[in-house]
C-alpha positions in Angstrom: 101.4 48.8 -45.5 100.8 51.8 -43.3 98.9 51.1 -40.0 95.1 51.0 -40.2 95.0 53.5 -37.3 96.7 56.7 -36.6 99.7 57.0 -34.3 100.1 60.0 -32.0 103.3 61.9 -32.7 105.7 63.6 -30.3 105.1 67.0 -31.8 101.3 66.6 -31.9 99.5 69.3 -29.9 96.3 67.7 -28.7 95.1 70.4 -26.3 95.2 68.0 -23.3 96.0 69.5 -19.9 95.7 68.9 -16.1 93.8 71.5 -14.1 94.6 72.7 -10.5 92.5 69.9 -9.0 94.6 67.3 -10.7 91.8 66.4 -13.2 93.1 65.5 -16.7 91.2 67.0 -19.6 91.7 65.3 -23.0 90.8 66.9 -26.3 89.6 63.7 -28.1 88.9 65.4 -31.4 92.6 66.3 -31.8 93.3 62.6 -32.5 91.0 62.7 -35.5 92.0 65.9 -37.2 92.6 66.4 -40.9 96.3 65.7 -40.7 95.6 62.3 -39.1 93.0 61.6 -41.8 95.6 62.3 -44.5 98.0 60.0 -42.8 95.4 57.2 -42.9 95.0 57.9 -46.6 98.7 57.4 -47.3 99.3 53.7 -48.0 102.5 51.9 -48.8 102.2 48.7 -50.8 104.2 46.2 -52.6 102.7 44.3 -55.5 99.1 45.4 -54.8 97.0 48.3 -55.8 95.8 50.1 -52.6 92.6 51.2 -54.4 91.6 47.6 -54.9 91.8 46.8 -51.2 88.7 46.4 -49.0 88.3 47.5 -45.4 88.8 43.9 -44.2 92.2 43.8 -46.0 93.4 46.8 -44.1 92.6 45.0 -40.8 95.5 42.6 -41.4 98.0 45.4 -42.2 100.5 45.6 -39.4 101.7 49.2 -38.6 105.1 48.0 -37.6 107.7 45.5 -38.8 110.6 43.9 -36.9 114.1 44.6 -38.1 117.7 45.1 -37.2 119.1 48.6 -36.7 122.7 48.7 -37.9 123.2 52.1 -36.2 122.4 50.7 -32.7 123.2 47.0 -33.3 119.9 45.9 -31.8 116.6 44.4 -33.0 113.9 47.0 -33.1 110.3 47.6 -34.2 110.0 50.0 -37.1 107.0 52.0 -38.2 106.1 50.9 -41.7 105.1 54.5 -42.7 108.6 55.7 -42.0 110.4 53.0 -44.1 112.1 54.0 -47.3 114.5 52.7 -49.9 118.2 53.0 -49.1 120.1 55.4 -51.2 123.5 53.9 -52.0 126.6 55.7 -53.4 129.7 54.5 -55.1 131.4 57.9 -54.7 133.3 56.9 -51.5 134.7 53.8 -53.1 135.8 55.7 -56.1 137.7 58.1 -53.8 139.3 55.3 -51.8 143.0 56.1 -51.5 144.6 52.7 -51.8 146.5 51.2 -54.8 144.1 50.2 -57.6 145.4 46.7 -57.7 144.6 46.2 -54.0 141.2 47.8 -54.4 140.3 45.5 -57.3 141.5 42.5 -55.4 139.4 43.5 -52.4 136.4 44.1 -54.5 136.7 40.7 -56.3 137.0 38.8 -53.0 134.0 40.6 -51.4 131.8 40.1 -54.5 132.5 36.4 -54.7 132.1 35.7 -51.0 128.9 37.7 -50.8 127.5 35.8 -53.8 127.0 39.0 -55.9 128.5 37.3 -59.0 128.0 33.7 -60.3 130.9 31.6 -59.2 131.9 28.0 -58.3 132.0 27.9 -54.4 135.5 27.5 -52.9 135.2 25.3 -49.8 137.5 23.9 -47.2 138.0 20.1 -46.9 135.8 20.3 -43.9 132.1 21.1 -44.8 131.0 24.6 -43.8 134.5 25.7 -42.8 136.5 28.4 -44.4 133.7 29.9 -46.6 134.1 33.4 -45.3 136.5 36.2 -46.2 138.6 37.6 -43.4 140.5 40.9 -44.1 143.0 42.6 -41.9 143.5 46.3 -42.4 146.4 47.7 -40.4 148.4 50.9 -40.2 148.7 54.2 -38.3 145.5 56.0 -37.4 143.7 58.3 -39.9 144.8 56.5 -43.1 141.3 55.2 -44.1 141.0 51.7 -42.7 137.5 52.0 -41.4 136.6 54.1 -44.4 137.6 51.3 -46.7 135.0 48.9 -45.2 132.4 51.7 -45.3 133.1 52.6 -48.9 133.1 48.9 -50.0 129.7 48.3 -48.3 128.2 51.4 -50.0 129.6 50.3 -53.4 128.3 46.7 -53.1 125.0 48.0 -51.6 125.3 45.8 -48.5 124.7 46.9 -44.9 127.7 47.5 -42.7 127.6 45.8 -39.3 130.1 47.6 -37.0 131.3 46.0 -33.8 133.4 48.6 -31.9 135.4 48.7 -29.9 136.2 45.0 -30.0 137.6 45.2 -26.4 134.1 45.3 -25.0 133.7 41.7 -26.0 136.5 40.6 -23.8 135.3 39.4 -20.4 131.7 39.1 -21.5 130.2 36.1 -19.6 128.0 35.3 -22.6 130.8 35.9 -25.1 130.2 32.8 -27.1 126.5 33.5 -27.5 127.3 37.2 -28.3 129.8 36.4 -31.0 127.5 33.7 -32.5 124.6 36.2 -32.6 126.9 38.8 -34.3 128.0 36.3 -37.0 124.4 35.0 -37.5 123.0 38.5 -37.9 125.7 39.5 -40.4 125.1 36.3 -42.4 121.3 36.7 -42.3 121.5 40.2 -43.9 124.5 39.3 -46.1 126.2 42.3 -44.4 129.8 43.3 -44.3 131.0 42.8 -40.7 133.6 45.3 -39.3 135.4 44.7 -36.0 137.1 48.0 -35.3 140.1 48.3 -33.0 140.5 44.6 -33.0 143.9 44.7 -31.2 142.5 42.4 -28.4 142.1 39.6 -30.8 145.4 40.1 -32.7 148.3 40.3 -30.2 150.0 37.3 -28.8 148.4 35.2 -26.0 149.9 34.1 -22.7 149.0 31.0 -20.7 145.5 31.0 -19.3 143.3 34.0 -18.5 140.0 35.4 -19.6 141.6 37.2 -22.6 142.9 33.9 -24.0 139.5 32.2 -23.6 137.9 35.1 -25.5 140.3 34.9 -28.3 139.9 31.2 -28.6 136.1 31.5 -28.8 136.4 34.2 -31.4 138.8 32.1 -33.5 136.6 29.1 -33.3 133.5 31.0 -34.5 135.6 32.8 -37.1 136.3 29.4 -38.8 132.7 28.9 -39.7 131.6 32.4 -40.5 130.5 32.5 -44.1 130.4 36.3 -44.7 132.9 39.1 -45.1 134.8 40.3 -42.0 137.1 43.3 -41.7 139.4 43.6 -38.7 141.2 47.0 -38.2 144.1 47.8 -36.0 146.7 50.5 -35.5 149.3 47.9 -34.7 151.8 46.9 -37.3 153.5 44.0 -35.6 153.2 41.4 -32.9 150.2 39.7 -34.4 149.0 36.3 -33.0 150.0 33.6 -35.5 146.8 31.7 -34.7 144.7 34.5 -36.1 147.1 35.5 -38.9 146.7 32.0 -40.3 142.9 32.7 -40.6 143.3 36.0 -42.4 142.8 35.6 -46.1 143.9 39.1 -47.2 146.1 41.6 -45.4 146.3 45.3 -46.4 148.8 47.6 -44.8 148.2 51.4 -44.9 151.3 53.3 -45.4 151.7 57.1 -44.8 150.2 59.0 -47.7 152.5 59.9 -50.5 152.5 63.4 -52.0 150.3 62.3 -54.9 147.7 60.7 -52.6 147.8 63.8 -50.3 147.1 66.0 -53.3 144.0 63.9 -54.1 142.8 64.0 -50.5 143.2 67.7 -50.3 141.4 68.3 -53.5 138.6 66.0 -52.4 138.0 67.9 -49.2 138.5 71.3 -50.7 135.8 70.6 -53.2 133.4 70.2 -50.2 134.4 73.5 -48.6 131.9 75.8 -50.3 130.3 78.6 -48.3 127.5 81.0 -49.2 130.2 83.2 -50.6 131.4 80.6 -53.1 133.9 77.8 -53.5 137.4 77.8 -51.9 140.0 80.2 -53.2 143.5 78.8 -53.3 146.4 79.3 -55.7 148.4 76.4 -57.2 151.4 77.4 -55.0 149.2 77.2 -51.9 147.9 73.8 -52.9 151.5 72.7 -53.5 152.4 73.8 -49.9 149.4 71.8 -48.5 150.5 68.7 -50.4 153.9 68.9 -48.6 152.4 68.6 -45.2 152.9 65.1 -43.7 149.3 64.7 -42.6 146.9 61.7 -42.6 143.6 61.8 -44.4 141.8 62.3 -41.0 144.1 65.2 -40.1 143.5 66.8 -43.5 139.8 66.5 -42.9 140.0 68.1 -39.5 142.0 71.1 -40.8 139.5 71.4 -43.6 136.5 71.3 -41.2 138.0 74.0 -39.0 138.8 76.2 -41.9 135.3 75.9 -43.3 133.8 76.9 -39.9 136.1 80.0 -39.7 135.2 81.0 -43.3 131.5 80.5 -42.7 131.4 82.6 -39.5 133.5 85.3 -41.3 131.2 85.2 -44.3 134.0 84.6 -46.6 135.3 81.9 -49.0 137.7 79.3 -47.7 141.2 80.5 -48.3 144.8 79.5 -47.4 144.6 81.9 -44.5 141.7 80.0 -42.9 143.8 76.8 -43.2 146.7 78.5 -41.5 144.4 79.6 -38.7 143.2 76.0 -38.4 146.8 74.7 -38.2 147.7 77.3 -35.6 144.7 76.3 -33.4 146.2 72.8 -33.4 149.8 73.8 -32.9 149.8 73.3 -29.2 148.4 69.7 -29.6 151.0 69.0 -32.3 153.9 70.3 -30.1 152.8 68.0 -27.3 153.5 65.1 -29.6 156.7 66.5 -31.1 155.0 66.9 -34.5 155.4 70.6 -35.1 157.7 69.9 -38.0 154.6 68.8 -39.9 153.1 72.3 -39.7 156.3 74.4 -40.0 156.3 74.3 -43.8 152.9 75.9 -43.8 154.4 79.2 -42.6 157.4 79.2 -45.0 
């Protein structure tokens, strides 16, 4: 329900002011204007007809509700009047650039562990142990590791609980309680848990130290987590055997092949409309773009810059704008000895 009283808003102009003598003057009538009256007349309800409610019923309607904010990762108090249904989308999952067999396997594992389909529970020999799903996504940056978890959460209509960067957990004096609270919150909302940049938990341990203690605590809690956990890392080797043995599914992200790059380019180009129209590229120009050895993130960045250039120039996005975008990044590319990736664009 909405609150049974009005709440002042930040943009509300109430005519209050302080004079030269320091005396505050308050325009009380501003708090009871027609806009506030209309707000009182708007009622959110679930399973009850608001017109049948009596004044005494409204007295028990709380204006706020406690909940967890997955954007800030903290518990907060939310205004009921501002709550709305989540609009989910399966489009990101459909555009996921991983082999279809791996995508189907990932989807099946997540659906069964989240209880989204009827199934006979698979349990460890120890009660309450091993009921979760731990997935390791690894490969060079910009290939879609984080996007995979985000797309899956959208497709399954489950909240995504992001913990990043994982290195902030190391050295936390209350690490065990912190990790426990993270797992409990994810389980409570049946959310997909994403630990980004999880390198600190993956590479080999030495004897003693705060880092080793942190990894040990994480592994112990991981054993009894009953939800779906994604770990992402840019590393491709030197993983700790102790944590690898607790990973149920590993997915390596290879450099995009030409066919995948074509799909990525087409996906981003379809979003590059300006007021002058949709992008204008020939098949030969698209063929050149496919040949660039770029990650999905790098393609996105080039597309974003090209779109900005075309928008300011009041033009449709063209190959020329993409060339300008590449040239603006050429100095950065040269610093990392990667100019060969862009040279084909000028041939």
